[in-house]
C-alpha positions as CSV (number, residue, x, y, z in Angstrom):
1,M,52.4,94.7,110.3
2,I,52.4,95.3,114.2
3,N,54.3,98.5,114.1
4,K,52.1,99.7,111.2
5,I,49.2,99.4,113.6
6,R,50.9,101.1,116.4
7,A,51.4,104.0,114.3
8,L,48.6,104.1,113.2
9,A,46.8,103.5,116.7
10,N,49.1,106.6,118.4
11,K,47.8,109.2,114.8
12,S,44.3,108.2,115.2
13,K,41.5,108.3,118.6
14,F,39.4,106.7,116.5
15,F,41.6,103.7,115.3
16,E,42.9,103.6,118.6
17,R,39.9,102.9,119.9
18,I,38.7,99.9,117.3
19,I,42.8,98.7,118.3
20,Y,42.1,98.3,121.3
21,I,38.5,96.4,120.5
22,A,39.9,94.5,118.6
23,Y,43.0,93.1,121.0
24,K,40.0,93.3,124.0
25,I,38.8,90.5,122.3
26,C,41.5,88.5,121.1
27,A,42.6,88.8,125.1
28,L,38.8,86.7,125.2
29,F,40.9,84.2,123.4
30,Y,43.6,84.4,124.8
31,S,42.4,83.4,128.1
32,F,40.2,81.2,127.4
33,L,43.7,78.9,126.3
34,F,45.2,79.4,129.7
35,L,41.8,78.0,131.3
36,I,42.5,75.2,129.2
37,C,45.6,74.9,130.2
38,R,44.5,75.2,134.2
39,I,44.3,71.0,133.5
40,F,47.7,70.5,133.6
41,P,49.7,71.2,136.7
42,I,52.4,74.2,138.1
43,K,55.7,72.1,137.8
44,Q,57.3,73.5,141.0
45,D,61.2,74.2,139.1
46,K,60.2,75.7,136.2
47,I,60.6,79.0,135.3
48,V,59.7,81.0,131.5
49,A,61.3,83.7,130.4
50,C,60.8,86.5,127.5
51,N,62.1,89.5,126.3
52,M,61.2,91.8,123.9
53,K,57.6,89.7,123.3
54,G,59.9,87.4,121.9
55,K,61.9,89.2,120.1
56,R,65.2,88.6,121.4
57,Y,67.2,86.2,123.6
58,G,68.5,88.7,126.1
59,D,68.5,91.8,128.5
60,N,67.7,91.4,132.5
61,P,66.4,87.9,132.2
62,K,68.6,86.1,130.0
63,Y,71.5,87.1,132.9
64,I,68.9,86.2,135.4
65,F,69.0,82.5,133.7
66,D,72.7,82.4,133.2
67,E,73.7,82.9,137.3
68,I,71.4,79.9,137.6
69,T,73.0,77.2,135.6
70,R,76.2,79.1,136.7
71,Q,75.0,78.2,140.6
72,K,73.7,74.1,138.5
73,L,70.4,74.8,139.9
74,D,68.3,72.3,139.3
75,Y,65.5,74.1,137.2
76,E,63.3,73.7,134.3
77,L,64.4,76.8,132.2
78,V,62.2,77.3,129.1
79,W,62.5,80.9,126.9
80,L,59.5,82.3,124.3
81,I,61.0,82.6,121.7
82,K,59.7,83.6,117.7
83,D,60.4,80.8,115.0
84,D,62.2,83.6,112.7
85,V,65.0,84.9,116.0
86,D,68.5,83.4,115.1
87,V,69.9,82.7,118.0
88,D,71.5,79.9,119.7
89,L,70.2,79.3,123.2
90,P,72.3,77.4,126.4
91,K,71.7,73.8,126.9
92,E,70.4,74.6,129.8
93,V,67.5,76.4,128.6
94,K,65.1,74.7,126.5
95,R,64.1,76.9,123.5
96,V,59.8,76.8,122.9
97,A,58.0,78.9,119.8
98,Y,56.4,82.2,120.7
99,N,53.0,82.0,120.0
100,P,48.8,81.9,122.0
101,F,49.1,77.8,122.5
102,S,52.8,77.8,123.4
103,I,52.9,80.6,125.5
104,A,49.5,79.9,128.0
105,Y,50.7,76.8,127.9
106,H,54.0,77.4,129.2
107,L,53.6,79.9,131.6
108,S,50.0,77.7,132.9
109,T,52.3,75.6,134.3
110,A,55.7,77.5,135.5
111,K,56.5,78.1,138.7
112,I,57.4,81.6,137.9
113,W,57.8,83.1,135.2
114,I,60.5,86.4,134.2
115,D,60.2,89.5,132.0
116,S,61.3,92.2,130.9
117,N,58.5,93.6,128.8
118,T,54.1,93.4,129.0
119,K,52.8,90.3,128.9
120,A,49.8,90.6,127.0
121,L,45.6,91.2,127.5
122,G,44.0,87.9,128.4
123,T,47.3,86.1,130.2
124,L,46.1,84.5,133.9
125,K,48.4,83.9,136.6
126,R,47.2,80.7,138.7
127,K,47.6,80.8,142.7
128,G,50.9,80.4,143.8
129,Q,53.1,81.5,140.9
130,C,55.7,84.2,140.8
131,Y,56.1,86.8,138.5
132,I,59.0,89.2,138.2
133,Q,59.0,92.3,136.9
134,T,63.0,93.1,135.9
135,W,62.2,95.9,132.5
136,H,63.8,97.0,130.1
137,G,65.4,99.6,131.3
138,S,66.0,101.6,134.4
139,Y,66.2,105.3,135.6
140,G,65.7,106.8,131.4
141,L,65.6,109.9,130.3
142,K,61.6,109.8,128.2
143,K,58.5,109.1,130.9
144,T,56.9,105.5,130.6
145,G,54.1,103.9,131.4
146,C,51.2,106.1,132.7
147,D,53.7,109.1,133.1
148,M,54.2,110.0,129.6
149,K,51.6,113.0,129.2
150,D,50.3,111.8,125.8
151,G,53.0,109.6,124.1
152,N,50.7,106.0,125.0
153,T,47.4,104.8,122.9
154,L,45.0,103.1,125.5
155,L,46.0,99.6,125.1
156,E,49.5,100.7,126.1
157,S,48.3,102.1,129.5
158,N,45.9,98.8,129.6
159,L,48.4,96.5,129.2
160,F,51.5,98.4,132.2
161,I,47.8,98.6,135.0
162,Y,47.1,94.7,133.8
163,N,50.8,93.6,134.3
164,S,51.1,96.0,137.9
165,K,47.7,93.6,138.8
166,M,50.6,90.2,138.2
167,T,53.5,91.1,139.2
168,N,54.7,90.0,142.4
169,L,58.0,91.2,142.3
170,M,59.9,93.9,140.5
171,I,63.7,94.5,139.9
172,S,65.3,97.8,140.0
173,N,69.2,99.2,140.2
174,S,68.4,103.0,142.1
175,Q,65.6,104.8,144.4
176,K,65.3,106.4,141.4
177,T,63.9,104.1,139.3
178,T,61.7,102.6,142.0
179,E,60.4,106.2,142.2
180,I,59.3,105.7,138.5
181,F,58.7,101.6,138.7
182,R,55.6,103.5,141.5
183,S,54.3,106.0,139.6
184,A,54.4,105.1,135.7
185,F,53.2,101.1,136.5
186,K,51.3,102.3,139.7
187,Y,53.3,99.3,141.1
188,T,52.7,99.1,144.8
189,G,54.4,95.2,145.6
190,K,58.1,94.4,146.2
191,I,60.5,96.3,144.8
192,L,64.4,94.7,144.9
193,E,67.2,97.7,144.7
194,C,70.2,94.9,143.8
195,G,70.7,96.6,139.9
196,S,70.2,95.7,137.1
197,P,71.3,91.5,136.2
198,R,72.0,92.8,132.2
199,N,74.6,95.3,134.0
200,D,77.0,92.8,136.4
201,I,78.6,92.8,133.4
202,F,80.0,95.7,133.7
203,F,81.6,94.9,136.7
204,K,83.6,91.9,134.8
205,E,86.6,91.4,133.1
206,P,85.9,92.8,129.4
207,K,88.4,91.7,127.6
208,P,86.3,88.5,126.4
209,Y,83.3,90.8,125.3
210,K,85.5,92.8,123.7
211,E,87.9,90.5,121.5
212,K,83.7,88.2,120.4
213,I,83.0,91.4,119.6
214,R,85.8,92.5,117.4
215,Q,85.7,88.5,116.2
216,T,81.8,89.1,114.3
217,F,82.5,92.6,113.2
218,S,85.5,92.2,112.0
219,I,87.0,95.2,113.9
220,N,90.7,94.2,114.4
221,N,92.7,97.1,116.5
222,K,90.2,100.2,115.7
223,K,88.5,102.0,118.5
224,I,84.2,101.1,119.0
225,I,82.2,103.7,118.5
226,L,78.4,102.5,119.4
227,Y,74.9,104.3,117.8
228,A,72.2,103.5,119.3
229,P,69.0,105.2,118.6
230,T,66.3,104.3,120.0
231,F,62.2,103.8,118.8
232,R,60.0,106.8,117.7
233,K,56.0,106.6,118.4
234,D,55.5,107.2,114.8
235,F,58.7,104.7,113.3
236,N,60.1,107.5,111.6
237,I,64.1,106.9,111.2
238,D,65.0,110.6,109.3
239,C,65.7,112.2,112.5
240,M,68.3,108.7,113.6
241,M,71.0,110.4,110.2
242,M,73.9,112.0,111.1
243,D,77.0,112.3,108.5
244,F,79.2,109.0,109.7
245,D,82.0,109.6,108.1
246,A,82.5,113.4,110.1
247,V,82.0,112.1,114.0
248,M,84.6,109.4,113.1
249,K,86.7,111.6,112.2
250,A,86.2,114.1,114.7
251,F,86.6,110.9,116.9
252,E,90.0,110.0,115.6
253,E,91.5,113.9,116.2
254,R,90.4,114.5,119.9
255,F,91.3,110.6,121.3
256,G,93.6,109.2,118.0
257,E,93.4,105.9,116.5
258,D,91.1,104.7,113.5
259,W,88.1,104.0,115.3
260,V,84.5,102.7,113.1
261,I,81.0,102.8,114.0
262,L,78.3,100.1,114.9
263,I,74.6,100.8,114.5
264,R,72.6,99.2,116.5
265,M,69.3,100.1,116.1
266,H,66.3,99.3,118.2
267,P,64.2,95.9,118.3
268,N,61.1,98.4,116.7
269,N,62.8,99.1,114.2
270,I,64.6,95.8,113.0
271,A,63.1,95.5,109.8
272,N,64.9,99.3,108.8
273,A,68.2,98.4,109.9
274,E,69.1,96.9,107.0
275,K,67.8,100.4,104.8
276,F,68.6,102.6,107.0
277,I,72.3,103.4,105.0
278,Q,74.8,102.2,103.1
279,Y,76.6,100.2,105.3
280,S,80.8,100.3,104.9
281,D,83.7,97.9,106.6
282,K,84.0,101.4,109.5
283,V,80.2,102.1,109.2
284,I,78.7,98.6,110.1
285,N,75.1,97.3,111.1
286,A,74.8,95.4,115.0
287,T,71.1,95.6,115.1
288,N,71.4,91.7,114.8
289,Y,73.9,90.9,117.3
290,N,71.4,89.7,120.1
291,N,73.6,91.3,123.5
292,M,73.4,94.9,123.2
293,Q,75.3,95.2,126.9
294,E,77.5,93.0,125.2
295,L,78.1,96.1,123.0
296,L,78.3,97.9,124.8
297,V,81.3,96.3,127.1
298,A,83.1,96.6,123.8
299,S,82.8,100.0,123.2
300,D,85.0,103.0,123.5
301,V,82.2,105.7,123.5
302,L,77.7,105.4,122.7
303,I,76.4,107.8,120.8
304,T,72.1,107.7,121.8
305,D,69.9,109.8,121.5
306,Y,66.9,109.0,124.2
307,S,67.3,105.3,125.1
308,S,68.1,103.8,129.0
309,S,71.7,103.0,127.8
310,M,73.2,106.4,128.2
311,F,72.0,105.2,132.0
312,D,73.9,101.8,131.6
313,F,76.5,103.7,129.9
314,A,77.2,105.4,132.4
315,T,77.9,102.4,135.1
316,T,81.0,101.5,133.2
317,G,82.9,105.7,133.2
318,K,83.6,106.0,129.3
319,P,82.4,109.2,127.1
320,C,78.4,108.8,125.8
321,F,76.9,112.0,123.9
322,I,73.5,112.4,123.2
323,Y,72.7,113.1,119.5
324,A,69.1,114.1,119.3
325,T,66.9,115.8,115.7
326,D,63.8,115.9,117.4
327,I,64.0,117.1,121.0
328,E,61.1,118.7,120.9
329,K,58.7,116.5,119.8
330,N,60.0,114.0,122.0
331,I,59.5,115.9,125.1
332,K,55.4,116.9,123.7
333,E,54.7,113.4,123.1
334,C,56.6,111.7,126.2
335,G,58.0,114.1,128.7
336,F,61.2,113.7,130.4
337,Y,62.4,112.4,133.9
338,F,65.9,114.7,134.0
339,D,66.5,118.0,132.1
340,I,68.6,116.6,128.8
341,M,70.5,119.5,129.1
342,K,71.9,118.9,132.7
343,L,72.8,116.3,131.9
344,P,76.5,114.8,132.1
345,F,75.5,113.8,128.8
346,S,77.4,116.5,125.6
347,V,73.5,117.4,123.5
348,A,73.8,117.7,119.8
349,Q,71.0,118.6,118.0
350,D,72.7,118.3,114.3
351,T,76.6,117.1,113.4
352,K,78.1,120.1,113.1
353,N,77.2,120.1,117.1
354,L,77.8,116.5,117.9
355,V,82.0,116.8,116.1
356,K,81.6,120.1,118.1
357,N,81.0,118.0,121.3
358,I,83.4,114.9,120.2
359,T,86.7,117.3,120.2
360,E,86.2,119.3,123.0
361,F,84.8,116.4,125.7
362,N,86.4,117.5,128.9
363,N,86.7,113.9,130.9
364,T,87.6,114.7,134.1
365,A,84.6,117.0,134.2
366,Y,82.2,113.9,132.5
367,K,83.7,111.9,135.2
368,I,82.3,114.0,138.1
369,Q,79.4,114.8,136.6
370,L,79.1,111.4,136.1
371,Q,79.1,110.7,140.5
372,K,76.3,113.6,140.7
373,L,74.2,111.8,138.5
374,F,74.8,108.5,140.5
375,D,74.4,109.9,144.0
376,H,71.0,111.8,142.5
377,V,69.9,109.0,141.8
378,G,70.6,106.5,144.7
379,L,72.4,103.7,142.2
380,C,73.0,101.0,143.9
381,E,74.8,99.0,140.8
382,T,77.3,96.7,142.8
383,G,77.5,93.8,140.1
384,T,76.0,91.1,142.8
385,A,72.6,92.1,140.9
386,C,72.1,87.8,139.9
387,R,72.8,86.8,142.4
388,Q,70.5,88.9,144.7
389,T,67.5,88.1,141.9
390,V,68.5,84.5,142.0
391,N,68.4,84.1,146.0
392,G,65.0,85.3,145.3
393,I,64.2,82.9,143.3
394,K,65.3,80.0,145.1
395,K,63.1,81.3,148.5
396,V,60.7,81.3,146.2
397,V,61.1,77.4,144.7
398,E,61.8,76.1,148.6
399,N,58.7,77.7,150.0
400,S,56.6,75.6,147.0
401,H,58.2,71.9,148.3
């Protein structure tokens, strides 16, 4: 239902205005809940996190919580998540419902908020609270926030600025990401350039994650292609189709061995994942797998379109290919931060050219281009982002006592 409303708002300025007014009315009720919850004191050791508006337990906030747990810090860790999300949280993390009443209470009583998406209009932060915004992407291809040309609804534009005014700290993995945060979110506060907490995993021993993914999807010793397209504003999925058999055959010819494809659609397309194609033991639905970074670690190759996952995956040095059938449409709707044709990742707009790019892949040239990209964006991924972020959290908590 939410996706249908968003698609409608993108198609019609009239409905966009109506939906915005409706959200503003809801925001008044939401603010009222926050004001009521101010009768409860702020717990100085309480941290509340969220990811994908309650749809996931993952991304940067999850890895920050992992580091807090690893250091055995005596904090009350709370995660806001929808009741229908099937995931087991660590025993150190308390699972609470993602609904207006629960959100208002737990955010109102927490010293620190951590989120990788925007908070809703009407969310009220109290004096003395700290909001850490990690965002769910680093330097990406598609423009975001206020940098987008025509892709934002009135509601989304207001959400970005509303959240920026509340935010105390943003986490960045490069000079380019910092530039994007400043322009896209109109953010003028503190930014910690330490890397993305979720990308610290790329600096760890990959074997346990590979074994976990292989066991989860019964892959055995086959090589893994991860296909991870991002969502479209109109929620179209037809543009994501390809000849999967031809693609696997191309990888077998170029690299040898047997291959399987894991398909991981964007959280906004969860409802579409089951009906996307007819899955098999070689083309597997991995959309409901909660941890994207573990999939990236375990996979030998990534195929995506405009997702910032390509830049995360590039940190590993493994091959990445762009398969994008609607480039002109996305340039018109969103705009790009980079010339897509000049990235290290070869671009195909149909299966035929994707197969060609795979069979002609030159690893030496690819590695050279990756390093040029890292230098250009001022990448600062060192595997210490979680530790540096938690060090900042400890200072906030210590200063409150």
